[in-house]
N, C-alpha and C positions, 0 to 999 in steps of 0.2 A: 388977621383972612377975617368977612365975614360969613355964612354961613349961608349966604345966597350963592356967592362963588363956588362953596369946596367940592373939588372932583365927583367925590361919593355920590353931590347932589346933584349936579350937572349930570350924571350918569345915572340910574334914577329916572330922573326925568328923561333924560332918551329914551327909558325904556318902560316909560308909562306909554310916552305917547307914543310908540311903536307899540305897543300891546291894542291902545286903544284904534290906532289903522288897523289894526290885526280882525278888531274886533268889529268897525265899522266897514270893514273888504267883507267878513265872515260872513254881516250883517246884508248888506248888498245882495250875495249869493245866495243867497240862500231865498230873500224873494221874486230873486231874477230865477232858479232853478224854479224852486218853488209854484211857480203863477205859470210855470211853458212846461214841465213838467207831472203833474200830479193836478190831471184834469175831471177827476169827481172825487168826491169824499171819506180820502185813507179811510182803510182799516185796519186791523191789528199790523197789516202786513206791507212792503211796501209790492206790487206786481210786477212783473220781467220784468217788463216796458217804463214803469214810476222805475224802479230800480238804476234797470241802463241809463233812458234820460238825464234824472241826476246823475251819476258818475259822468256823465259826456258835458251837463254842463261846466256843473265843475271845473270838468276840467279844462277847459276852449276858457272858462271865467279866469282860472288859475294862467295857465295862458296869454289870455288877453292884458292881463294885470302884469306880470309882468317884461312882460316888450312896452309895455306905455312904462312901467317905472327903470330898464334900464336905459331907451329914448329922451328923457328927464336927463339920467345922469350921464346922459352922452351930452345934452344939450349942459352940462355945467361948465 
């Protein structure tokens, strides 16, 4: 058996793919929510309205991501 098809290597590759997808999703979420919620130069802390907006935006983004993933899984 060559090293490229070992179960451990395949598992490692899958884990790295998942990590890359998660990093991409976090980057997209950060860009989208930051642009929407942070309307002025940020200080040392977010205002209560900025914190609330960021939290709501992130939750909606995660909810939509789960809906999309479930939809793709049901297609297979």
